[in-house]
C-alpha positions as CSV (number, residue, x, y, z in Angstrom):
1,M,-29.6,77.1,9.8
2,A,-28.2,73.8,12.0
3,D,-26.2,71.8,10.2
4,T,-27.1,68.6,9.0
5,I,-25.2,66.2,10.2
6,K,-25.1,63.4,7.6
7,A,-24.6,59.4,8.2
8,L,-21.5,58.0,6.8
9,P,-22.9,55.3,4.3
10,T,-22.9,51.4,5.4
11,P,-21.6,50.0,2.6
12,P,-23.9,47.1,0.9
13,P,-22.9,43.6,2.4
14,Q,-21.0,41.1,0.1
15,S,-24.0,39.2,-2.2
16,S,-24.4,35.3,-1.7
17,K,-23.0,34.3,-5.0
18,N,-19.7,35.8,-4.0
19,K,-19.6,34.5,-1.0
20,N,-20.5,31.2,-3.1
21,E,-17.9,32.2,-5.3
22,K,-15.4,32.1,-2.6
23,R,-15.8,29.1,-1.3
24,V,-16.0,27.5,-4.2
25,L,-12.4,28.9,-4.8
26,R,-11.3,28.0,-1.2
27,A,-12.7,24.2,-2.0
28,K,-10.9,24.1,-4.7
29,G,-8.2,24.7,-3.3
30,R,-8.2,22.5,-0.7
31,V,-8.3,19.9,-3.5
32,Y,-5.3,21.1,-4.7
33,A,-3.7,20.8,-1.6
34,A,-4.9,17.2,-0.8
35,A,-4.0,15.9,-4.1
36,G,-2.2,18.1,-6.1
37,F,-4.1,18.9,-9.2
38,E,-7.4,20.4,-9.8
39,P,-11.1,19.2,-10.1
40,S,-11.0,19.0,-13.1
41,E,-7.5,17.5,-13.7
42,L,-8.3,15.4,-11.3
43,F,-11.4,14.1,-13.6
44,G,-10.9,14.9,-16.1
45,K,-13.5,14.5,-18.6
46,H,-16.3,13.2,-16.5
47,A,-15.5,16.9,-14.4
48,P,-18.4,19.0,-14.5
49,R,-18.4,22.1,-16.7
50,S,-18.9,24.0,-13.3
51,W,-18.2,22.8,-9.7
52,G,-21.5,23.7,-7.1
53,Q,-21.1,24.7,-3.8
54,S,-22.3,21.5,-2.3
55,L,-20.6,19.1,-4.7
56,I,-16.7,20.9,-4.3
57,E,-16.8,20.6,-0.7
58,N,-18.0,17.8,-0.4
59,L,-15.4,16.7,-2.6
60,A,-13.0,18.6,-0.7
61,Q,-13.9,16.8,2.7
62,I,-13.3,12.9,1.4
63,I,-10.3,13.7,-0.6
64,Q,-8.3,15.5,2.7
65,L,-9.5,12.8,5.0
66,A,-8.4,10.5,2.5
67,S,-5.3,12.7,2.1
68,S,-5.0,13.0,5.5
69,G,-4.5,9.0,5.6
70,K,-7.8,8.9,7.9
71,A,-10.5,7.2,5.5
72,G,-9.0,4.0,4.7
73,I,-8.7,4.7,0.6
74,T,-6.0,6.5,-1.1
75,V,-6.1,9.4,-3.5
76,Q,-6.3,7.9,-6.5
77,L,-8.5,5.2,-4.9
78,L,-10.8,7.1,-4.3
79,V,-10.8,9.2,-7.3
80,A,-10.2,6.0,-9.4
81,R,-13.8,4.7,-7.4
82,I,-15.6,9.2,-8.3
83,K,-14.6,7.9,-11.6
84,E,-15.9,4.0,-12.2
85,E,-19.3,5.5,-10.1
86,A,-18.9,8.9,-12.9
87,S,-18.5,6.4,-15.6
88,R,-22.0,4.5,-14.9
89,D,-24.1,7.9,-14.3
90,P,-26.3,8.9,-17.3
91,T,-24.5,12.3,-17.0
92,G,-21.3,10.6,-17.3
93,L,-20.1,13.2,-15.0
94,V,-19.5,13.7,-11.2
95,T,-22.2,14.6,-8.6
96,N,-23.6,15.4,-5.4
97,N,-25.1,11.9,-5.0
98,I,-22.2,10.2,-6.2
99,V,-19.9,12.5,-4.1
100,N,-22.2,11.8,-1.1
101,K,-22.5,7.9,-1.9
102,V,-18.3,7.6,-1.5
103,K,-18.6,9.7,1.4
104,S,-20.8,7.3,3.3
105,E,-18.4,4.3,1.9
106,I,-15.4,6.0,3.8
107,H,-17.2,6.3,6.8
108,A,-17.8,2.6,6.7
109,K,-13.8,2.1,6.0
110,S,-13.0,5.0,8.6
111,Q,-14.8,2.7,11.2
112,G,-17.2,6.4,12.1
113,C,-14.5,8.5,11.0
114,V,-16.1,12.3,11.4
115,L,-16.3,13.8,8.0
116,Q,-16.0,17.8,8.9
117,D,-15.9,20.5,6.5
118,E,-13.0,23.1,6.8
119,E,-15.1,25.1,6.0
120,D,-17.1,24.7,9.2
121,G,-16.5,27.5,11.8
122,M,-14.3,29.2,9.2
123,E,-15.9,33.4,9.2
124,D,-15.6,35.2,5.5
125,S,-13.7,38.3,5.7
126,D,-14.5,41.6,7.3
127,Q,-15.9,42.5,4.3
128,D,-19.2,40.6,4.6
129,A,-20.1,42.9,7.6
130,P,-21.0,46.1,7.8
131,M,-17.7,48.8,9.0
132,T,-19.9,49.7,12.0
133,S,-20.3,46.2,13.7
134,S,-18.4,45.0,16.8
135,P,-16.7,41.4,16.5
136,S,-17.7,40.7,20.4
137,K,-21.6,42.0,19.8
138,D,-22.7,41.3,16.7
139,R,-20.1,38.5,15.7
140,P,-19.2,36.9,18.1
141,L,-16.0,34.0,16.5
142,K,-17.0,30.2,16.3
143,R,-15.2,28.2,18.2
144,R,-14.6,24.7,16.9
145,R,-15.9,22.1,18.7
146,K,-13.3,18.9,19.0
147,N,-14.9,15.9,17.5
148,P,-13.2,12.6,20.5
149,T,-13.3,10.7,17.1
150,T,-11.0,12.8,14.9
151,E,-9.0,14.5,18.3
152,P,-5.3,12.7,18.7
153,K,-5.2,10.1,21.6
154,P,-2.4,10.2,24.3
155,P,0.4,7.4,23.7
156,A,-0.2,3.7,25.5
157,V,1.3,4.1,28.7
158,G,5.4,3.7,28.5
159,A,5.4,5.0,24.8
160,E,8.5,7.3,24.7
161,G,8.7,10.2,22.4
162,T,5.6,12.2,20.5
163,D,7.1,12.1,17.2
164,D,5.5,9.0,16.2
165,E,2.2,9.4,17.0
166,D,1.6,11.0,14.1
167,E,2.8,8.1,11.6
168,Q,-0.1,6.1,10.3
169,G,-0.5,3.2,8.1
170,P,-2.1,3.9,4.3
171,R,-5.6,2.7,6.2
172,G,-5.9,5.4,8.3
173,I,-4.6,2.9,11.7
174,V,-1.9,4.1,13.2
175,S,0.7,1.1,12.8
176,S,2.4,-0.4,15.7
177,S,5.9,0.1,15.4
178,A,5.5,3.3,14.5
179,E,4.2,3.6,18.9
180,A,5.0,2.8,22.0
181,K,7.7,0.1,23.0
182,D,5.3,-1.6,25.6
183,P,2.7,-3.7,23.4
184,L,-1.2,-2.4,23.1
185,P,-3.6,-4.1,25.1
186,I,-5.0,-6.8,23.7
187,E,-8.5,-5.9,23.2
188,E,-7.0,-3.3,21.0
189,Y,-5.1,-5.7,18.1
190,R,-8.5,-7.5,18.2
191,K,-10.3,-3.7,17.3
192,R,-7.5,-3.0,14.3
193,I,-7.6,-6.5,13.0
194,A,-11.4,-6.8,12.9
195,A,-11.3,-3.0,11.4
196,H,-8.5,-3.6,8.6
197,Q,-11.0,-6.9,7.7
198,R,-13.8,-4.9,7.4
199,R,-11.6,-2.6,4.7
200,L,-10.9,-5.8,3.1
201,E,-14.3,-7.4,2.4
202,L,-15.0,-4.2,1.6
203,F,-12.6,-3.8,-0.9
204,K,-13.0,-7.6,-2.4
205,T,-16.3,-6.6,-2.9
206,D,-15.1,-3.6,-4.8
207,R,-12.7,-5.5,-6.9
208,D,-15.2,-8.1,-7.5
209,A,-17.8,-5.9,-8.6
210,A,-15.5,-4.2,-11.3
211,Q,-14.1,-8.1,-12.5
212,S,-17.1,-9.0,-13.3
213,R,-18.5,-6.6,-15.5
214,I,-14.6,-7.1,-17.1
215,D,-15.5,-10.3,-17.8
216,Q,-19.1,-9.3,-18.8
217,T,-17.3,-7.8,-22.4
218,D,-17.1,-11.5,-23.9
219,T,-20.9,-12.4,-23.6
220,L,-21.4,-9.1,-25.1
221,N,-19.2,-9.1,-27.5
222,N,-20.6,-12.7,-28.8
223,A,-24.5,-11.2,-27.9
224,L,-23.5,-8.2,-30.6
225,R,-22.0,-11.1,-33.3
226,D,-25.0,-13.0,-32.9
227,A,-27.3,-9.7,-33.5
228,T,-25.5,-9.0,-36.6
229,T,-25.9,-12.4,-38.0
230,I,-29.7,-12.2,-37.4
231,H,-29.5,-8.7,-38.7
232,H,-27.7,-9.7,-41.9
233,S,-29.7,-12.4,-42.8
234,A,-33.1,-11.2,-42.0
235,R,-31.8,-7.7,-45.0
236,L,-30.9,-10.5,-47.3
237,S,-34.7,-12.1,-46.8
238,A,-35.5,-8.8,-47.1
239,Q,-34.0,-7.5,-50.7
240,E,-35.1,-11.4,-51.9
241,S,-38.7,-10.8,-51.0
242,E,-38.5,-7.3,-52.5
243,A,-37.0,-8.4,-56.0
244,A,-39.5,-11.1,-56.1
245,L,-42.2,-9.1,-56.0
246,T,-40.4,-6.6,-58.7
247,E,-40.0,-9.1,-60.7
248,L,-43.4,-10.4,-60.5
249,E,-45.2,-7.2,-60.6
250,A,-43.0,-6.4,-64.0
251,L,-43.9,-10.2,-65.5
252,V,-48.1,-9.0,-64.9
253,A,-47.8,-5.8,-66.5
254,N,-46.0,-7.4,-69.7
255,H,-48.1,-10.3,-69.5
256,G,-50.8,-10.2,-67.9
257,D,-53.4,-10.3,-70.7
258,I,-51.9,-14.3,-70.6
259,L,-51.0,-15.7,-67.3
260,P,-53.5,-17.2,-65.4
261,A,-55.1,-15.6,-62.9
262,S,-52.9,-17.4,-59.7
263,V,-50.7,-15.2,-60.8
264,R,-51.6,-12.3,-61.4
265,N,-53.7,-12.5,-57.9
266,S,-50.8,-13.4,-56.5
267,I,-48.9,-9.7,-55.8
268,P,-50.8,-9.3,-52.7
269,E,-49.2,-12.0,-51.2
270,A,-46.2,-11.3,-52.3
271,K,-46.2,-7.8,-50.6
272,Q,-47.4,-9.4,-47.8
273,T,-44.6,-11.6,-47.6
274,L,-42.1,-8.5,-48.3
275,D,-44.0,-6.4,-45.3
276,E,-43.0,-8.9,-43.4
277,A,-40.1,-9.5,-44.2
278,N,-39.1,-5.6,-43.7
279,C,-40.3,-6.1,-40.1
280,K,-37.6,-8.6,-39.1
281,A,-35.2,-6.9,-41.0
282,E,-36.0,-4.2,-38.7
283,E,-36.3,-5.4,-35.1
284,A,-33.3,-6.9,-35.9
285,E,-31.7,-3.7,-36.8
286,V,-33.1,-2.5,-33.1
287,V,-31.7,-5.2,-32.0
288,M,-28.4,-5.3,-33.4
289,T,-28.1,-1.5,-32.5
290,A,-28.8,-2.1,-28.7
291,A,-26.0,-5.0,-28.8
292,Q,-23.6,-2.8,-30.3
293,K,-24.2,0.1,-28.0
294,K,-23.3,-1.8,-24.9
295,V,-20.1,-2.9,-26.2
296,D,-19.9,0.6,-27.2
297,D,-20.0,1.5,-23.2
298,Q,-18.2,-1.6,-22.0
299,T,-15.2,-0.9,-24.2
300,G,-15.2,2.9,-22.3
301,Q,-15.4,1.5,-19.1
302,E,-13.0,-1.1,-19.0
303,P,-9.8,1.2,-19.1
304,A,-11.9,2.7,-15.4
305,L,-12.7,-0.8,-14.4
306,Q,-9.7,-2.8,-14.8
307,D,-8.0,0.5,-13.4
308,T,-9.8,-0.3,-10.1
309,V,-9.4,-3.4,-10.2
310,V,-4.8,-2.9,-9.5
311,L,-5.8,-0.7,-7.6
312,M,-8.4,-2.6,-5.1
313,Q,-5.7,-6.2,-5.6
314,E,-3.9,-3.6,-3.9
315,A,-5.3,-2.1,-1.3
316,V,-6.9,-6.2,-0.4
317,A,-3.0,-7.2,-0.3
318,G,-2.1,-4.1,1.9
319,C,-5.1,-5.0,4.3
320,V,-4.1,-8.7,4.8
321,D,-0.5,-6.9,4.9
322,D,-1.8,-5.1,8.0
323,I,-3.7,-8.3,9.3
324,D,-0.5,-10.0,9.6
325,K,1.5,-7.6,10.9
326,E,-1.0,-6.8,13.8
327,Q,-2.0,-10.5,14.3
328,K,1.8,-11.0,15.3
329,D,2.0,-7.7,17.4
330,M,-1.0,-9.3,19.2
331,D,0.9,-12.8,18.9
332,A,3.6,-11.0,20.6
333,A,2.1,-9.5,23.2
334,L,0.3,-12.7,24.7
335,C,3.2,-14.2,24.5
336,M,4.3,-11.5,27.1
337,L,1.2,-12.0,29.1
338,S,1.9,-15.8,29.4
339,M,5.6,-15.0,30.3
340,R,5.0,-13.1,33.3
341,R,2.6,-16.1,34.8
342,V,5.4,-17.9,34.5
343,S,7.5,-17.8,38.3
344,W,10.2,-18.9,39.6
345,E,8.0,-21.8,41.7
346,V,6.5,-23.1,37.8
347,L,9.8,-23.5,36.4
348,R,10.9,-25.0,39.3
349,A,8.3,-27.6,38.8
350,R,9.3,-28.7,34.8
351,P,12.1,-30.8,34.6
352,V,15.4,-30.2,34.1
353,E,15.2,-30.7,29.7
354,Q,12.5,-27.9,29.7
355,V,13.4,-25.2,31.5
356,N,16.5,-25.6,29.6
357,D,14.8,-25.2,26.2
358,L,13.3,-22.6,27.5
359,Q,16.1,-20.2,28.5
360,S,18.1,-21.8,25.3
361,L,15.2,-19.6,23.6
362,I,15.2,-17.2,25.1
363,N,18.6,-16.4,25.2
364,D,18.8,-16.5,21.1
365,I,15.3,-14.5,21.4
366,L,17.5,-11.4,23.0
367,A,21.0,-11.7,21.0
368,S,19.0,-11.5,17.3
369,G,17.2,-8.3,19.4
370,E,20.4,-7.1,20.3
């Protein structure tokens, strides 16, 4: 009898649930590596009970970009921005819509810097594929495409060394002081200044929006006080109407036989007056409750709004410093370009006093730089 050849059992492929769990864990690890905290620790009461794959991976993308200095916003500012949006959301939690909204803002602030997920191009572990598969045939390895907007650019002509190539300012634009000794093209300075100015306007908008909401506190408190006063007056009027009706009914019950008919017939009118008073009191209570809710919501959101104002103001100040620095560097570059046009013929045609003053100024500049 011929032997029966049995094929080795093929391990079942890993379930999509396990794959998703792995991706969630990897994304949480990326958040921790970039921010120094677990996602739930970062967002506290705004953290969802469980992090979905899409949500946590999108969050990891923008936090990593902020941590790298290429997002035009720090991690601290980013977390505060997401918390602010979460506090406005009916759920009070960080959602994928909120993260995508902030991601779009970052994309605008970072001049179109591509947000690329580190999961792209990463293969799952060997356990995800059957043991009989061939890596070279069945599952070719993916290669990460280089993105020209995120790849490091070559240093400017005349740059010395490479240690400074990776130095970047807090808003993702390479600082001129961290570059080569030679100036950049004037157009490059103008682009940098324009980019900082766009960021400046965005930070100002966020700051002013948060401050505007804080400024509503007094208005909301005044509205609550007025609503409370109206409610108190309405309740008092209803109580007086109820007491008057009770007294009238008792009077008619005890002395109805000797009272005029007009007194007995006034009971329905007194009841209608009471009903109207109660209705006004109920309406006033609804208004007061709504006003109280607005005040409570404002009180809960105000700390985050105040943090946003402070952080955005710091970002505004940083942008102003960056603009001043780039402007100073551009002015120096323009001065050098002008100096290159100063020839011997130009100088000899000028009055001696001007030439001497220029030489004295140049000597002072050179002496201060030595």
